[in-house]
Each structure stands twice: as structure tokens, then as C-alpha cells.
Steps between C-alpha positions, in 0.01 A plus 500: 500500500616848419366843593401716206692822439347840435534439125304173521238646736441788258458247219241281680309810618476635145462176303315270744323761718655338810415815699216736401331800656221743420737767635791489258814320608803727528783264411759776550387523864369151576755276325809405698797285394317174585151596619200716424346715773127455552273770638248482780140489380194670647322196652562369851360228721493547877393226741287641780681313777274642770209295364681175414578271792714267286586432138417131458677367190241222467208745526585823320149651517578733793810621319300571185233687700746726679750598235409854401583639156633855487610730220757774554613766255858588416450829687353365826707181536447233763651486850644172628533499878768303690413131497217552249457269202302598190466375146587723207542438131721606217392763252648275233360173369758222468479237223777245558601319179485120515879464489572741786430537872494829688561619855377813668723659761465813709719801432768569758396865545169378649665215691719758675179661629387164644255433218479147364327542165472136405510276805492146367340423165755655268532211255298528178446190289539483122168575332366719784315813394361765734582773746741405777349511847749648745512388864606821671606517864655773712774348716617842616406710800336792319203524261604522134293651221520329160370655179341325203703543180831492695754230409481272804626165370688343212450197278781272388457249215691173480532246221398136546667195351200463264150636450249388765295197399203626704520879552321654796165567331466143370504333843170428679613660828585848370314732735662830405516502119381835367476661844457876514552727798591386852380140500451331836582138577307243300614214721136398539493406129806278526473124463635323806 
């Protein structure tokens, strides 16, 4: 496996629409030597923890009832308090070609503020198409305000030894294909 360079990322963005956005991409600003910065979208999901006694992974109904959708503009932003966890999404839609995988990582400038932009699910399978849901947590001691349209994370593409035989969308258990906005856990739809 090899990480794609800026030249190769530019090529797959232009020729294969690997990353798209209704707000134009600014490759001069967003493209790094081996990654492409992604911007924070406008949609957020906040779990009302005062009403949920427990998140039961075998009964996700309470979770689904208490996750509140919010929209914030680029001017107002959203405040993340110490210890708080919210869902966000990327402004960009990612379309991973069948012969590549991708990873989303936080940007160090936000990490140095105590903000984890993508806590755990940073791996993106070949064939996936949709917005990337970000798992944002404030590990710091002070509230931090984030603004939609700011570059908060980066995507890295890697080659595989061959094209996937069954890309993400062709499997029966693909719960997040085509997701838009901050998408909560769909663990309740998973086969066990």
C-alpha cells in the first residue's frame, strides 16, 4: 500500500470525483503534499445525555429518540464544551474509488486545542460514497468554538493490492452508504 501524493489526489478529484462539494474546492488551499483538507459542514448531532440513562447497544431506540439534529451557520459556529461529544459532518462528499481506501485524520492545529475531530471511525472502505460523519470531542479544559466551512480534518488515500471484489456499497451490511449530514450510530440495523 502506498499513500497518494498531491499530484495523484488532484487527479482522482478531477477525473473520478473522489471528493466533491457544492461549495467549490480550493485545491490551492486544501491540497497538501499527501492529503486533502476537508471542511466542517453545517449539520450536527447532539445526544441529550440528561434524558438518556444508558446507551444500550442491543436496543438503540433511546439513542435514536434523544439525538438532536442542529444546524449552525459559518458565522455563528458551534461551541464544544470540555468533555462534550458531538457529531459533525464534512462539507465535502467523498467517493472512494474501488481500488483505494481512505483515512480521515484530525488536523494538528485543532488537536493542540484539545479537539479530537475524528475519534475512532476514520477508515473509509473502497466504494463508499457520502459525507463523512465526524466524531468530535473536546478533551481540553476550555470551551472551543468551531465554525462550519473551516478546514478541520484531512483525508489520505491509499492504494490497495487490487480492486475490491465487493466494494462497500455492494455488501448487505452497509449502513452508511450515501449518508448526508451528521449521521448517528446505526448499530441497531447491524446483523449480529
